[in-house]
Residue frames as qw, qx, qy, qz and C-alpha x, y, z in Angstrom:
[[0.150, -0.209, 0.845, -0.468, 14.68, -0.47, -11.62],
 [0.544, -0.211, -0.690, -0.427, 12.12, -3.22, -11.14],
 [0.354, -0.230, 0.575, -0.701, 9.76, -3.38, -8.16],
 [0.332, -0.187, -0.908, -0.172, 7.85, -6.54, -7.27],
 [0.460, -0.235, 0.216, -0.828, 4.39, -6.18, -5.72],
 [0.239, -0.096, -0.965, 0.057, 2.98, -9.08, -3.72],
 [0.350, 0.208, 0.459, -0.789, -0.76, -8.81, -3.18],
 [0.344, 0.423, 0.829, 0.123, -4.07, -9.79, -4.70],
 [0.133, -0.147, -0.362, -0.911, -5.84, -7.85, -7.39],
 [0.165, 0.403, 0.777, -0.454, -9.35, -7.10, -6.20],
 [0.055, -0.471, -0.562, -0.677, -12.60, -6.12, -7.84],
 [0.054, -0.241, -0.518, 0.819, -14.13, -3.30, -5.80],
 [0.085, -0.701, -0.569, -0.421, -17.68, -2.04, -5.68],
 [0.296, -0.093, -0.334, 0.890, -17.21, 1.42, -4.18],
 [0.117, -0.843, -0.499, -0.160, -20.00, 3.52, -2.70],
 [0.377, 0.294, -0.170, 0.862, -18.53, 7.00, -2.44],
 [0.109, -0.306, -0.533, 0.781, -19.35, 9.65, 0.14],
 [0.317, 0.213, -0.089, -0.920, -21.71, 11.37, -2.31],
 [0.721, 0.193, 0.477, -0.464, -23.69, 8.17, -2.85],
 [0.624, 0.542, -0.436, -0.356, -22.32, 7.13, -6.24],
 [0.852, -0.195, 0.486, 0.009, -21.62, 3.42, -6.76],
 [0.427, 0.726, -0.488, -0.228, -18.64, 2.52, -8.96],
 [0.977, -0.064, 0.169, 0.110, -17.26, -0.87, -9.94],
 [0.189, 0.879, -0.437, 0.017, -13.47, -0.66, -10.08],
 [0.878, 0.107, -0.345, 0.313, -10.45, -2.89, -10.32],
 [0.247, -0.877, 0.261, -0.318, -8.26, -2.25, -7.29],
 [0.923, -0.318, 0.006, 0.217, -5.87, -3.57, -4.70],
 [0.380, -0.759, 0.329, 0.414, -2.18, -2.75, -4.17],
 [0.627, 0.103, 0.591, 0.497, -1.19, -4.48, -7.43],
 [0.315, 0.746, 0.443, 0.385, -3.12, -1.81, -9.32],
 [0.163, -0.985, -0.059, -0.026, -2.60, 1.29, -7.15],
 [0.545, -0.647, 0.391, 0.362, 1.06, 0.55, -6.33],
 [0.682, 0.152, 0.547, 0.461, 1.78, -0.81, -9.80],
 [0.343, 0.801, 0.328, 0.366, 0.47, 2.17, -11.75],
 [0.267, -0.957, 0.095, 0.060, 2.03, 4.63, -9.28],
 [0.665, -0.424, 0.451, 0.418, 5.40, 2.86, -9.63],
 [0.588, 0.441, 0.473, 0.485, 5.12, 3.15, -13.41],
 [0.058, 0.981, 0.140, 0.118, 4.60, 6.92, -12.94],
 [0.418, -0.815, 0.351, 0.194, 8.05, 6.94, -11.30],
 [0.470, 0.672, -0.537, -0.201, 9.55, 5.06, -14.25],
 [0.404, -0.347, 0.836, -0.134, 9.90, 1.69, -12.51],
 [0.525, 0.052, -0.763, -0.374, 9.33, -1.64, -14.20],
 [0.619, -0.261, 0.403, -0.622, 6.78, -3.73, -12.30],
 [0.375, 0.055, -0.919, -0.109, 6.63, -7.47, -11.57],
 [0.637, -0.313, 0.071, -0.701, 3.44, -8.83, -10.06],
 [0.174, 0.013, -0.969, 0.178, 2.94, -11.68, -7.61],
 [0.492, 0.082, 0.253, -0.829, -0.82, -12.06, -7.57],
 [0.117, 0.185, 0.962, 0.164, -3.74, -14.30, -8.45],
 [0.493, 0.158, 0.014, -0.855, -7.12, -13.77, -10.12],
 [0.591, 0.167, 0.766, -0.191, -9.92, -16.15, -10.98],
 [0.278, 0.233, 0.756, 0.545, -11.43, -17.18, -14.28],
 [0.062, 0.830, 0.550, -0.064, -14.10, -14.57, -13.59],
 [0.257, -0.620, 0.089, 0.736, -11.55, -11.78, -14.12],
 [0.580, 0.752, 0.260, -0.176, -12.67, -9.86, -17.23],
 [0.735, 0.237, 0.267, 0.577, -10.44, -9.78, -20.31],
 [0.191, 0.860, 0.135, 0.453, -10.98, -6.04, -20.68],
 [0.486, -0.861, 0.148, -0.014, -9.33, -5.51, -17.28],
 [0.811, -0.133, 0.306, 0.481, -6.27, -7.47, -18.42],
 [0.492, 0.569, 0.285, 0.594, -6.15, -5.08, -21.37],
 [0.167, -0.952, -0.076, -0.243, -6.68, -2.00, -19.19],
 [0.672, -0.655, 0.235, 0.252, -3.73, -2.96, -16.99],
 [0.737, 0.123, 0.361, 0.558, -1.61, -3.65, -20.06],
 [0.265, 0.813, 0.229, 0.465, -2.45, -0.18, -21.37],
 [0.333, -0.914, 0.162, -0.166, -0.96, 1.15, -18.10],
 [0.436, 0.582, -0.657, 0.199, 2.19, -0.99, -18.60],
 [0.512, -0.332, 0.682, -0.402, 1.11, -3.45, -15.91],
 [0.573, 0.251, -0.690, -0.364, 1.47, -6.91, -17.44],
 [0.743, -0.223, 0.496, -0.390, -0.42, -9.89, -16.01],
 [0.132, 0.303, -0.905, -0.266, 0.95, -13.25, -17.08],
 [0.688, -0.125, -0.497, -0.514, -1.48, -16.04, -17.91],
 [0.563, -0.068, -0.785, 0.250, -0.33, -18.11, -14.92],
 [0.115, -0.111, 0.477, -0.864, -1.94, -15.69, -12.43],
 [0.688, -0.132, -0.224, -0.677, -5.34, -17.22, -13.27],
 [0.020, -0.129, 0.951, -0.281, -6.44, -19.91, -10.83],
 [0.400, -0.364, -0.761, -0.359, -9.50, -22.03, -10.26],
 [0.255, -0.527, -0.604, 0.540, -11.08, -19.76, -7.64],
 [0.129, 0.908, 0.363, 0.166, -13.02, -16.50, -7.72],
 [0.354, 0.473, -0.159, 0.791, -11.16, -13.20, -7.87],
 [0.280, -0.378, -0.570, 0.674, -11.03, -11.41, -4.49],
 [0.058, -0.606, -0.411, -0.679, -13.92, -8.93, -4.28],
 [0.185, -0.308, -0.549, 0.754, -14.77, -6.21, -1.78],
 [0.047, -0.815, -0.441, -0.372, -17.76, -3.95, -1.33],
 [0.417, -0.083, -0.283, 0.860, -16.46, -0.62, 0.01],
 [0.120, -0.896, -0.413, -0.112, -18.60, 2.03, 1.68],
 [0.510, 0.165, -0.128, 0.834, -16.29, 5.04, 1.50],
 [0.259, -0.894, -0.365, 0.020, -16.97, 7.82, 4.03],
 [0.020, 0.963, -0.255, 0.086, -14.29, 10.40, 3.28],
 [0.149, 0.652, -0.723, 0.173, -11.14, 9.26, 5.06],
 [0.444, -0.183, 0.824, -0.300, -12.75, 6.10, 6.53],
 [0.540, 0.154, -0.638, -0.527, -14.22, 2.97, 4.92],
 [0.726, -0.121, 0.567, -0.369, -16.38, -0.02, 5.73],
 [0.266, 0.380, -0.805, -0.370, -15.45, -3.26, 3.94],
 [0.851, 0.041, 0.381, -0.360, -17.45, -6.36, 3.03],
 [0.106, -0.385, 0.851, 0.342, -15.64, -9.36, 1.53],
 [0.788, 0.279, -0.007, -0.549, -17.63, -11.03, -1.25],
 [0.965, 0.228, -0.111, 0.065, -15.04, -13.51, -2.62],
 [0.383, -0.770, 0.492, 0.136, -11.49, -14.56, -1.82],
 [0.730, 0.542, -0.408, -0.082, -8.91, -15.95, -4.25],
 [0.941, -0.131, -0.193, 0.244, -6.23, -18.57, -3.56],
 [0.424, -0.849, 0.179, 0.261, -3.15, -17.51, -1.54],
 [0.428, 0.779, -0.457, 0.040, 0.30, -16.74, -2.90],
 [0.968, -0.210, -0.023, 0.136, 2.88, -19.50, -2.40],
 [0.502, -0.659, 0.378, 0.413, 6.61, -19.59, -1.66],
 [0.625, 0.157, 0.587, 0.490, 7.18, -20.88, -5.20],
 [0.288, 0.867, 0.360, 0.188, 5.56, -17.71, -6.56],
 [0.115, -0.987, 0.107, -0.015, 8.20, -15.45, -4.96],
 [0.745, -0.521, 0.292, 0.296, 11.44, -17.34, -4.45],
 [0.665, 0.069, 0.433, 0.604, 12.94, -17.03, -7.95],
 [0.238, 0.934, 0.265, 0.028, 11.88, -13.46, -8.78],
 [0.597, 0.046, 0.073, 0.797, 14.63, -11.28, -10.30],
 [0.043, -0.908, -0.303, -0.284, 13.83, -7.78, -9.03],
 [0.306, 0.481, -0.336, 0.750, 15.45, -4.82, -7.29],
 [0.156, -0.122, 0.545, -0.814, 12.98, -4.35, -4.41],
 [0.219, -0.380, -0.892, -0.110, 9.69, -5.56, -2.95],
 [0.357, -0.196, 0.189, -0.893, 6.41, -4.07, -1.83],
 [0.244, -0.222, -0.943, 0.036, 4.39, -6.58, 0.23],
 [0.310, -0.027, 0.202, -0.928, 0.82, -5.48, 0.87],
 [0.055, -0.257, -0.961, -0.083, -1.71, -8.25, 1.55],
 [0.393, -0.293, -0.176, -0.854, -5.41, -7.44, 1.33],
 [0.734, -0.315, 0.328, -0.504, -6.68, -10.52, 3.19],
 [0.858, -0.183, 0.469, -0.102, -5.12, -13.92, 3.87],
 [0.836, 0.548, -0.044, 0.001, -3.21, -14.17, 0.57],
 [0.409, 0.678, -0.504, 0.345, 0.34, -13.63, 1.86],
 [0.865, -0.449, -0.217, 0.063, 1.11, -16.24, 4.58],
 [0.340, -0.887, 0.303, 0.077, 3.96, -15.36, 6.93],
 [0.751, -0.207, 0.502, 0.375, 6.21, -18.07, 5.44],
 [0.562, 0.632, 0.343, 0.408, 5.78, -16.38, 2.05],
 [0.065, -0.987, 0.080, -0.125, 6.67, -13.01, 3.59],
 [0.645, -0.590, 0.422, 0.238, 9.78, -14.71, 5.02],
 [0.741, 0.218, 0.469, 0.428, 10.67, -15.94, 1.51],
 [0.294, 0.897, 0.155, 0.290, 10.30, -12.40, 0.17],
 [0.338, -0.906, 0.252, 0.023, 12.68, -11.13, 2.86],
 [0.748, -0.276, 0.494, 0.347, 15.21, -13.79, 1.83],
 [0.520, 0.350, 0.511, 0.588, 14.90, -12.92, -1.88],
 [0.095, -0.779, -0.332, 0.523, 14.90, -9.19, -1.16],
 [0.511, 0.825, 0.198, 0.140, 16.26, -7.92, -4.48],
 [0.659, 0.361, -0.081, 0.655, 19.32, -6.09, -5.77],
 [0.014, -0.652, 0.120, -0.748, 18.54, -2.91, -3.80],
 [0.371, -0.101, -0.780, 0.493, 18.00, -4.84, -0.55],
 [0.244, -0.039, 0.201, -0.948, 14.67, -3.15, 0.13],
 [0.216, -0.402, -0.878, -0.143, 11.36, -4.57, 1.39],
 [0.272, -0.168, 0.146, -0.936, 8.39, -2.29, 2.10],
 [0.161, -0.313, -0.934, 0.068, 5.47, -3.72, 4.11],
 [0.442, -0.237, 0.023, -0.865, 1.90, -2.54, 4.47],
 [0.001, 0.028, -0.969, 0.245, 0.46, -4.99, 7.03],
 [0.513, -0.017, 0.050, -0.857, -3.21, -4.10, 6.44],
 [0.752, 0.025, -0.507, -0.419, -4.28, -7.57, 5.28],
 [0.437, 0.073, -0.825, 0.352, -2.74, -9.34, 8.27],
 [0.142, 0.002, 0.544, -0.827, -5.10, -7.50, 10.62],
 [0.554, 0.000, -0.215, -0.804, -8.35, -8.21, 8.81],
 [0.229, 0.101, 0.941, -0.227, -10.92, -10.70, 10.08],
 [0.402, -0.076, -0.489, -0.771, -14.12, -11.68, 8.27],
 [0.466, 0.016, 0.686, -0.559, -17.32, -12.71, 10.05],
 [0.411, 0.253, 0.872, 0.086, -19.98, -15.05, 8.68],
 [0.375, 0.816, 0.366, -0.244, -21.70, -12.13, 6.92],
 [0.664, 0.479, 0.167, 0.550, -18.50, -11.08, 5.17],
 [0.125, -0.979, 0.013, -0.163, -18.03, -7.95, 7.27],
 [0.687, 0.315, -0.350, 0.554, -14.37, -7.05, 7.74],
 [0.482, -0.873, 0.022, -0.074, -13.14, -6.19, 11.23],
 [0.388, 0.689, -0.513, 0.334, -9.64, -5.77, 12.65],
 [0.787, -0.223, -0.483, 0.312, -7.61, -7.79, 15.13],
 [0.369, -0.925, 0.040, -0.083, -6.63, -6.08, 18.38],
 [0.465, -0.668, 0.551, 0.187, -3.25, -7.83, 18.47],
 [0.836, 0.526, -0.146, -0.052, -0.98, -9.14, 15.72],
 [0.658, -0.500, 0.477, 0.299, 2.15, -11.27, 16.01],
 [0.718, 0.692, 0.023, 0.068, 4.27, -10.61, 12.92],
 [0.744, -0.279, 0.181, 0.579, 8.00, -11.13, 12.34],
 [0.252, 0.962, 0.059, -0.086, 9.19, -7.67, 11.28],
 [0.500, -0.548, 0.478, 0.470, 12.89, -8.51, 11.07],
 [0.455, 0.065, 0.665, 0.588, 14.25, -7.87, 7.59],
 [0.212, 0.832, 0.492, 0.143, 11.65, -5.19, 6.79],
 [0.420, 0.126, 0.013, 0.899, 13.21, -1.89, 5.63],
 [0.195, -0.088, 0.018, -0.977, 10.07, 0.26, 5.64],
 [0.060, -0.443, -0.890, 0.090, 6.58, -0.10, 7.07],
 [0.221, -0.273, -0.125, -0.928, 3.41, 1.99, 6.75],
 [0.221, -0.384, -0.864, 0.238, 0.83, 1.80, 9.54],
 [0.289, -0.625, -0.179, -0.703, -2.26, 3.62, 10.71],
 [0.327, -0.502, 0.506, -0.621, -3.22, 3.92, 14.39],
 [0.914, -0.134, 0.145, -0.354, -5.07, 0.57, 14.52],
 [0.881, 0.328, -0.299, 0.166, -2.25, -1.32, 12.81],
 [0.207, 0.591, -0.539, 0.564, 0.34, 0.33, 15.06],
 [0.581, -0.427, 0.404, -0.563, -1.60, -0.60, 18.20],
 [0.981, 0.021, -0.005, -0.192, -2.00, -4.22, 17.09],
 [0.785, 0.410, -0.336, 0.320, 1.71, -4.57, 16.37],
 [0.257, 0.458, -0.486, 0.698, 2.96, -2.80, 19.52],
 [0.370, -0.391, -0.776, 0.328, 0.55, -4.00, 22.25],
 [0.118, -0.842, -0.518, 0.090, -1.46, -0.81, 22.17],
 [0.366, -0.445, 0.036, 0.817, 1.17, 1.90, 21.73],
 [0.371, 0.844, 0.378, 0.085, 0.35, 5.04, 19.74],
 [0.071, 0.990, -0.111, -0.044, 2.10, 8.03, 18.22],
 [0.268, 0.768, -0.569, 0.118, 5.83, 8.44, 18.52],
 [0.512, -0.410, 0.716, -0.239, 6.10, 5.68, 21.15],
 [0.870, 0.255, 0.398, -0.142, 4.52, 3.22, 18.76],
 [0.613, 0.756, -0.228, 0.019, 6.81, 4.34, 15.94],
 [0.049, -0.703, 0.685, -0.182, 9.87, 3.82, 18.14],
 [0.724, -0.159, 0.635, -0.218, 8.62, 0.36, 19.14],
 [0.854, 0.493, 0.158, -0.049, 8.33, -0.59, 15.47],
 [0.349, 0.828, -0.425, 0.106, 11.76, 0.89, 14.75],
 [0.454, -0.579, 0.656, -0.169, 13.23, -1.33, 17.48],
 [0.908, 0.149, 0.389, -0.049, 12.61, -4.32, 15.18],
 [0.524, -0.220, 0.516, 0.640, 15.34, -2.98, 12.90],
 [0.403, 0.729, 0.510, 0.213, 12.97, -1.13, 10.56],
 [0.421, -0.023, 0.077, 0.904, 14.77, 1.85, 9.00],
 [0.176, -0.147, -0.196, -0.953, 11.69, 3.80, 7.90],
 [0.009, 0.453, 0.845, -0.285, 8.47, 3.86, 9.96],
 [0.153, -0.215, -0.304, -0.915, 5.61, 5.72, 8.26],
 [0.001, -0.423, -0.799, 0.428, 2.57, 6.46, 10.40],
 [0.081, -0.351, -0.442, -0.821, -0.59, 7.93, 8.90],
 [0.113, 0.427, 0.621, -0.647, -3.23, 9.90, 10.73],
 [0.403, 0.718, 0.567, -0.026, -6.34, 11.28, 8.99],
 [0.309, 0.941, 0.062, 0.123, -4.65, 14.61, 8.23],
 [0.158, -0.841, 0.516, 0.052, -0.95, 14.02, 8.90],
 [0.939, 0.231, -0.224, 0.124, 1.81, 11.72, 7.69],
 [0.444, -0.800, 0.404, 0.002, 4.79, 10.95, 9.97],
 [0.829, 0.376, -0.377, 0.173, 8.19, 9.42, 9.25],
 [0.599, -0.721, 0.345, 0.041, 10.65, 8.10, 11.83],
 [0.818, 0.467, -0.226, 0.249, 14.15, 7.59, 10.41],
 [0.541, 0.183, -0.493, 0.656, 17.03, 6.98, 12.80],
 [0.262, -0.420, -0.555, 0.669, 16.70, 9.68, 15.48],
 [0.107, 0.094, -0.142, -0.980, 14.64, 12.08, 13.35],
 [0.249, 0.546, 0.775, -0.199, 10.87, 12.43, 13.44],
 [0.025, 0.034, -0.367, -0.929, 9.39, 14.19, 10.40],
 [0.263, 0.535, 0.763, -0.251, 5.75, 15.11, 9.81],
 [0.007, -0.102, -0.450, -0.887, 3.64, 16.67, 7.09],
 [0.325, 0.368, 0.552, -0.674, 0.24, 18.24, 7.74],
 [0.054, 0.286, 0.778, 0.556, -2.50, 17.30, 5.30],
 [0.276, 0.133, 0.235, -0.923, -5.07, 20.08, 5.46],
 [0.570, 0.345, 0.651, -0.364, -8.70, 19.05, 5.08],
 [0.104, 0.184, -0.687, -0.695, -9.33, 17.80, 1.54],
 [0.680, 0.222, 0.298, -0.632, -12.94, 17.38, 0.41],
 [0.133, 0.276, -0.887, -0.347, -12.57, 13.93, -1.08],
 [0.795, -0.008, -0.068, -0.603, -15.24, 11.43, -2.12],
 [0.994, 0.005, -0.106, -0.012, -13.11, 8.26, -2.05],
 [0.221, -0.803, 0.553, -0.021, -9.88, 7.46, -0.21],
 [0.966, 0.020, 0.257, 0.018, -9.56, 3.88, -1.55],
 [0.840, 0.377, 0.038, 0.389, -5.97, 3.14, -2.53],
 [0.084, 0.935, -0.206, 0.276, -4.25, 6.23, -1.13],
 [0.668, -0.608, 0.428, 0.036, -2.22, 4.12, 1.33],
 [0.856, 0.169, 0.372, 0.317, -0.96, 2.08, -1.62],
 [0.424, 0.834, 0.045, 0.349, -0.12, 5.25, -3.53],
 [0.322, -0.883, 0.313, -0.133, 1.84, 6.47, -0.47],
 [0.821, -0.329, 0.437, 0.164, 3.79, 3.19, -0.14],
 [0.774, 0.404, 0.304, 0.381, 4.74, 3.05, -3.80],
 [0.231, 0.920, -0.032, 0.315, 5.65, 6.74, -4.03],
 [0.471, -0.801, 0.367, -0.034, 7.84, 6.62, -0.91],
 [0.850, -0.157, 0.443, 0.237, 9.59, 3.43, -2.02],
 [0.682, 0.563, 0.253, 0.392, 10.25, 4.57, -5.58],
 [0.076, 0.953, -0.107, 0.273, 11.36, 8.06, -4.57],
 [0.585, -0.707, 0.394, 0.042, 13.70, 6.73, -1.90],
 [0.847, -0.010, 0.434, 0.308, 15.28, 4.14, -4.17],
 [0.552, 0.703, 0.180, 0.412, 15.85, 6.77, -6.86],
 [0.051, 0.881, -0.128, 0.453, 17.04, 9.65, -4.65],
 [0.676, -0.087, -0.560, 0.471, 18.28, 7.96, -1.42],
 [0.003, -0.234, 0.280, -0.931, 16.85, 10.92, 0.49],
 [0.124, -0.424, -0.874, 0.202, 14.17, 10.06, 3.08],
 [0.102, 0.505, 0.290, -0.807, 12.93, 13.66, 3.29],
 [0.318, 0.266, -0.481, -0.772, 12.31, 13.81, -0.45],
 [0.220, -0.112, -0.950, -0.191, 10.80, 10.33, -0.31],
 [0.021, -0.503, -0.757, 0.416, 8.20, 11.19, 2.34],
 [0.182, 0.485, -0.004, -0.856, 7.51, 14.49, 0.55],
 [0.301, 0.136, -0.715, -0.616, 6.80, 12.55, -2.64],
 [0.154, -0.279, -0.944, 0.081, 4.64, 10.10, -0.70],
 [0.060, 0.563, 0.522, -0.637, 2.56, 12.84, 0.89],
 [0.185, 0.408, -0.289, -0.846, 2.48, 14.78, -2.37],
 [0.221, -0.036, -0.867, -0.446, 1.07, 11.78, -4.22],
 [0.083, -0.455, -0.840, 0.284, -1.61, 11.28, -1.56],
 [0.099, 0.572, 0.245, -0.777, -2.67, 14.94, -1.62],
 [0.212, 0.306, -0.521, -0.768, -2.68, 15.05, -5.41],
 [0.156, -0.178, -0.945, -0.225, -4.74, 11.85, -5.56],
 [0.017, -0.542, -0.722, 0.430, -7.36, 13.05, -3.09],
 [0.108, 0.541, 0.031, -0.834, -7.66, 16.42, -4.81],
 [0.080, 0.009, -0.757, -0.648, -8.67, 14.76, -8.07],
 [0.567, 0.109, 0.396, -0.714, -12.02, 13.86, -6.39],
 [0.619, 0.242, -0.617, -0.422, -11.97, 10.77, -8.59],
 [0.850, -0.247, 0.331, -0.328, -13.05, 7.25, -7.63],
 [0.965, 0.070, 0.219, 0.128, -10.90, 4.12, -7.84],
 [0.731, -0.048, 0.261, 0.629, -7.82, 4.04, -10.08],
 [0.301, 0.789, 0.273, 0.460, -8.82, 7.31, -11.74],
 [0.350, -0.937, 0.004, 0.011, -7.45, 9.15, -8.70],
 [0.780, -0.231, 0.179, 0.554, -3.80, 8.11, -9.35],
 [0.120, 0.928, -0.009, -0.351, -2.21, 11.46, -10.22],
 [0.710, 0.643, -0.109, 0.263, 0.14, 12.35, -13.05],
 [0.750, -0.143, -0.189, 0.618, 3.84, 12.57, -12.19],
 [0.210, 0.471, 0.017, 0.857, 3.89, 16.32, -12.87],
 [0.494, -0.680, -0.141, -0.522, 1.22, 16.86, -10.22],
 [0.863, -0.398, -0.218, 0.220, 3.03, 14.58, -7.74],
 [0.616, 0.135, -0.113, 0.767, 6.29, 16.52, -8.26],
 [0.052, -0.607, -0.074, -0.790, 4.58, 19.88, -7.83],
 [0.672, -0.648, -0.131, -0.335, 2.92, 18.86, -4.57],
 [0.874, -0.202, -0.205, 0.393, 6.07, 17.12, -3.30],
 [0.417, 0.372, -0.118, 0.821, 8.07, 20.33, -3.75],
 [0.366, -0.670, -0.042, -0.644, 5.53, 22.18, -1.62],
 [0.858, -0.491, -0.138, -0.067, 5.75, 19.55, 1.14],
 [0.782, 0.115, -0.230, 0.567, 9.56, 19.46, 1.03],
 [0.182, 0.422, -0.166, 0.872, 9.59, 23.12, 2.05],
 [0.523, -0.513, 0.003, -0.681, 6.87, 22.67, 4.69],
 [0.784, -0.127, -0.602, 0.080, 8.06, 19.56, 6.52],
 [0.477, -0.769, 0.255, -0.342, 8.23, 19.60, 10.32],
 [0.774, 0.196, -0.551, 0.243, 11.02, 17.80, 12.10],
 [0.560, -0.737, 0.257, -0.278, 12.29, 16.96, 15.57],
 [0.485, 0.414, -0.739, 0.219, 15.55, 15.36, 16.64],
 [0.831, -0.480, -0.192, -0.207, 14.97, 12.74, 19.30],
 [0.265, -0.754, 0.570, -0.193, 17.29, 12.24, 22.24]]
């Protein structure tokens, strides 16, 4: 199967919780792309980088079976963030921003499914609408709305909108944290917020808390407890969750296994105590942790 990932590649400068500073390639293209390859998926990228993007990073991605075509280079700087990672939370500073993705970039893609995950301003809502129209052979679109919430002040500091108007029709699965949920549901939280998102026709609503991952599917609420993990960098774990859930569901058609694989990939990634892309776990470790979660999942049938 082939998954398309729509997002910008970013160059991150990560300050980890222990004070180390690491320069790393990042963004959903990298975290979701490499994770999807772990699941045996082919990957198509809808992204843009600038002429400042180093050749060695092209080669590094190619070594991970993530192929960047020459036409992703544009006359603008590559998107860059400075990230101050504080365990499970982060502070972001935007240094540079690349050109946005266009409708022409997505409308003729031949893929099975989509993962749309903007980082900041690169995926206009008309382009998201085009993705939903060209939704792929498996009729599946996963959305991480993180980039739609982000605002940048004159110093480059990234803050979040309190309210977000976004057309969620045609989205099969969505992953949100508490701030994203509140912005999309006029302040709702928890199960009420998940049900409000589901009312848009979304089949799978994934809600992440610092130490728990929830799934609402039809009238079933599932949750997995993530016990405290002493991690130094959480950058990219949301992307790893999105890709793992999507790939596992499309392969197995079992939402319980899919969320177990998603949570398993997150736990395995955090337990590496690695920074940047180095935290993406091997498939054997993901499978081992997913099996544990599958037998530990909590569930509740809703009335």
